[in-house]
N, C-alpha and C positions, 0 to 999 in steps of 0.2 A: 507431739508426736517429733520427734524424734528422725532427721534426715540424715543428720552427719555433715561433718565435710567433704564425705563422697559427692555428698547430692549438689553441693555448691560447686566440685569439680566435672560434674555432670552437665550444671548448668551453664557452665564458659565452655565445653566443649560443642553443647548444642548451639550453642550461639557463634561459634567461632565456622563449626561444618554448613549445620542447615543457614543461618544466617535469624535462627529466631532469640530476638532479645529475649533477656534472663527476666525484666520485669514483666516479660508476657508468659514467659513458662510460672512463674511464684503466682502471674492472677491466674493463669488456668489449675493450678492446682489449689488454690486458695479454694477457688469454685466447687471445682471436686470436692474438696473437702465439707463445703455445705451442702452437697448435693448427697455427700453420704452422708449428714448428719441429715438431714432432711426425711432420708428412707429409714433411717433407725430410728429416729423420731418423731418424724410427722412433722416438725417443723424446722427451721431455721432461720426465725429473727430471732432466737435469743442467745446463735450464734457469733461467737465472735473471733475471726482465725487471724495471726498474729506470724510472720515468720522474722528468725535473729536474723541479720545478716553475716555476725561473726559466729555463728555456731552451725548456720545451716537447719535449723531447728523449727520446724514448724511448730504451733501449738496450740487449741481449741481449746477454748473456753465459752462454756455457756456464764449467760449473763442472768441475775434472779433480782427481783424489787423484793425490799423489806418491806412488809407487812404485816397488819396485826394477826389476818387469821388467811391461812391458808389453804387458798383452794386449788393449787397446780403447784407441785414440789418442781416440775422444770421452771417456771417461769419465775415463784416465789419462792421466799424463805422468811420464817417468824420473825420478829425482829431479836425475841429470843435468844433464838439460832443464832441469828447475824451477833447480837454482845456476844457472846460466848466466843468469839471469833475477833472481836473487838469491841472494846466501849464506846469508841468513835461511832459506830453505826449508828443512824437516825432510820424513822419511817421516810417511803421515797425512793432513800439510796439505792444502789445497783450494785452489784457483786458478784465478780469472777469468777469464775470456777472454774481450774485446767481442768480438763478431760483425761482420762486415758486412755489411749488410743487401742486398747484392746474392747474396749467397752463397743467401738466401731462394729469388731465379727469381719469376719473371711469376704460378706457379704458385701458389706459398706468397702473394705479397701479394694475389691474387685472395681466396684462402682468407682474407686474413685482413678485407678488406674483407667479406663477406657476414656474417664473423662479426659485424662488428662491426652490419652492418648491421640484421641478425637480433637482438641485443641491444636494440636500443635502438626496433626494432618491438615487443618486447616489453614495454619500460620501460613506450611513451609508450603500447602499450593498458592493462598495469598502472595507469599514470595515470587512464587517460580512465576504466578500470570503476570502479575508485576515488572517483573525483571524481564517479559520477552515480550511485554505487549509494548514498554517503551522501542523493542528493536521493529515495531511492528514498520511495511510497505520499506523498511530497509534489506541489505544484502548481506546476512551470515556464512562466517566457514564454518564447516562444518566437516566430519569425518562418517563416511559409509558404514552403516553398522550392520543391518541385515536385510532380509528380502521377505516379500508374501507375492500372493496373487496379484495384492492389490498396492502397495508402497513399498517404496525404498525409502529403511530409518534411516533417518539422518545425524546422528550426535551433534549437539549443539554445544553440549557443555555439563550442562542437567537438566536436558529431555532426550529424547529422541523426536526431533516434528516427520513430518511423514510429507513422503513424495510422492504424489498420486501419477496413474501413469498419463492422465490428460497435462501431469503438468510438470512433465518431464519431454526434451526435445526428441521428438522422433531420430533413433540410430544413435545415439548415446546409450554407452554401454560402463557402468563400473563394475568396481568390483569392491569385497568387502576392504575395508580400511584407506578407501580414496576419500583425498581429502576433495570436496568442493565447494564451489560459491553455492548458494541460493536463497533466492528472492523472498521475506517470511509476509505475506500476506493478507493471511489471520491468526488472531491468536486468540482461543478460545479455551472458557469455564465452566463445566457444565458438572454437575455431580459422579461423575466417574475419575474427573480429574482435568489437567490443561490438556490442552489438545492445539501443536503450531503446527502451522499447514505454510508449506514452504512449495517455491516453483522455479522452474530454470526458462521457461517457459515463453512467463511471461510479459509480459511489454512495456511494464515496469521496469525489468530487469536492465531494460537497455539504456532508463535513461538514470540509473540508478549507478552501471558502469560507465558512461558518460561525465557524470559527475567525478569517479573516483579518476579516472584517467584522463579527462581533460581539465586546465586548470581554472582556464573563462568561463566553463559550464557549472564549474562551480562554484567561482564567486558570483557567479547573474550576468557577466557580460553578454555570453550566451546563454538564450534559453532557451529550454524543448518544450515545445508549443504541445506536440501532442505523438504517439509513438503508434504503429499500429503493425503487427506482425505475424507470419505464421512462421513459428521457429522451426529453426534447422533449416531453414529454404530464403525467405525472403524479410525483410522488413520495411518499411518509410519511415521516416525522422522528419517531423516537421521542427524546423528553429528559427528564431530568430532572433537581430544583434541589439543592444542597448546602447550602442557605442559605433556612433557612425564611419567609424575608422575603421572597426573588426568586420571582416567577412564573415557572415555567420555558417553558411556552407563548409567555405576554406579552412575556418579554425577545426569545425568536427571531422572533417576528414581527414586532414594535417598533411603536411608534405610528403608528396609520394603517397599518401593513404597511410599515410602513418598511425595515426589516432584511431580508424578504422581497422587496422589489424587488430591495436591491442585488443577492443571490444572484443573478434572476429574469434579470438585468440581462445577466448576465456571458453567459449564453447566447442567440442569435438563430434559429431555427430559424422557416423559412417551410413555410406548406399554402398546398393550393391551394381560390380557392374558387370555388366555382361559378357564385356572383351574378356577381362581376367578372371572373371568367376567369383571373385575378393569381394568383401568390405572394403569399401576406400573411403580414407575420409574427407570429410566434404565442407564448406565455409558457408556462412551462413550472411545472404547478399544485403546490406544496409545500403536503400539511396537517399539522399537526405535532400530534405527539401525545402522552400523557402515559407516562412509562414508571411503571409501577407491577412489585412483584415478586410478587405474583400473577399467575396467567398466566392465571387466567381474566377477571380483571379487566382486564390487560392485552391481551386478546383481545378484551373488551368495546368498547374504547378505539379499535384499531385498526379496526376492522370502520364504525366514525364513518366516514359522518353515517348510517348506518343504526341503527336501535334491534332491541335484543338482546335476547329472552326468557331465555335460558340458555345455555350454553356444558357442554356434556358432552365430559371427555377417556376415549380406548377404554384400557379395563383393558389388551391386546393392543399398542397400542404406545401407547405414552404422549407420542411425539410424535405423535397425533394428535388432534385437536378437532371435535366435533360443533355448530356452531352454529344455533340456533334465532332465529328472527325472524318480525314478524308475517306474517299473508299480506302485508300492504299493503305492508311494507318489503323484500321477497325479492328483485326487480330490483334496488332503489338498495344493497342488502349484497352483492349478485353484481358491479354493474358494467358498467358497456359494457365488454361481447365477455371477461365477467371480472376485469376487470380493478381491479375495491376489492378482491375479494376472494382475488386472487395477490399482490398488494399487503401487504393484511394477514397474510399466510401466509411472505412470505419479510422481513417484519418483528419477524413473533414467534418465527421458526424453529419454527413448526407447521405440520402438512397441515390444510387447514378443511377441512371439508363443511358448507356451508349448504343450509337446509333450513326451508323455511314450518311457521307454528305445524299447519297441517293436516296438511303430507307427515309432520309429525316423527307426528305420533299415530296417522298410518294403517300407518307401520311398528310403532313401539310395537304395537298393536289383532295386528297379522301378525307378533309377532314376529320382525323383521327390522331389530332395532338392533343386533344381532353384539357385541362389546367394548366398547358403549358401553351395555349393557343395563344392567349392575347399576349403572353410577353414577346412570344415569337414573331407574334405583327407589330410590337412593338419595336423589335431590334430590326425590323423590317423596316422600316417608317423610316426610322436611323439612321439606318442605312442608305435608305432611296435621298435622306438629307444631307446626308453629308458626300455623299457623290455631286447631290448639284451643286452642294458648295465648292467642294473641288474642284467640279467644272465650270462652276461661273470662278472661282478663284484663277483658274489656267487660261480662260477665257480671257481675263481684267489683263493677266499678266500678257498674253498673246498681243493685245489691244497696245498693253506699253511700247513693247518691243516692236513692232509694227511701229507707232508714232515714233519712235525713238527712231528706226532705221529712216523714216519719212523725212524728220530733219537734218540725219545725220549727211542725205542726200542734199536735201535742199541748201547746206551749207557748202559740200563737195562745188556746188553747182555755183553760185556763189564767190567759190575763190577759184574758178575756174574763170567765169566773167571777169573778175578785178585783172586778172593775169592778161585776159585779153586787153 
């Protein structure tokens, strides 16, 4: 089957432009020709297909066995006819006969073309999927292409990624051809093609940006342990240092807040200003929290900037915590529309109930603490023991001071007697 050198050139172009290996294309064509032969003759076992690298030709052969009596001329050839071809043939030998392409007909050729195209589509899709799967959970740069009611479509090179409304930062506005950075959080391969889903509101985007902008995060000296984010408004980041000489919080914030500013500059949401009547740019506030292994201390840190009196864990649900704060700090601990406690809960992985000191005392008096009661009693008992120990220590210190005073007085009196 003549394909000529034009086919070799087509293979080269497909390999360079589409990333499809020539060998894979040849395999696809070979399989399509085998399929066409099967359709034409009802079988493919007797077909042998060879490709000539130099000429770019595919040749299709049928293989027939030399027999005494022929029962199927498609698979067999008589010894007499074989000897007419060559006197060297014997019974049982296999002889290849080249088939003329015209024998396959128009239907066979169309079938071959469809098989080739399907193989190429699958190969192209596999390459696209593997390429973007490698970038899953990473930041990529792309160009805003178009919009519809569901998505902003971002061109990442060889595919349009989908940026949904929930993955956008509230107030951010883009125009066609804007260059933006997005976080690739999911790559799917399905019968309709490859889908790449991206986000600008995902908490992990903050982590990846810090890895890009802060050397100590990139090399692992400072580790981002968890991120809780309400995109465009406020984010809490828990960090730890693996070097005792490096301050994790100071490193993330940077001198004069320089590192944080680098991160927030990547986002530009706008909000309506009732005074001016215009949309004005806003910055996403990032709180940097020190991560510690002790969950109670970690929750203390996460509730900042509010002060915390105590953290009590539920004995019936070990992922639930009751946080008691001074009455004057209750609104600060909860935050605007519950934002502070909500972010702290996501950051620590605990369900957090906030109560003022007065509310806690009332619940305790009414025996309404439920699963928190046992640990609350233990905390009170520990506090009482500590208070007793402190009082005893203070009394001991007082007695020692009094004794020292008596000795000093006795010494002075003795000195006075000697002078007399």
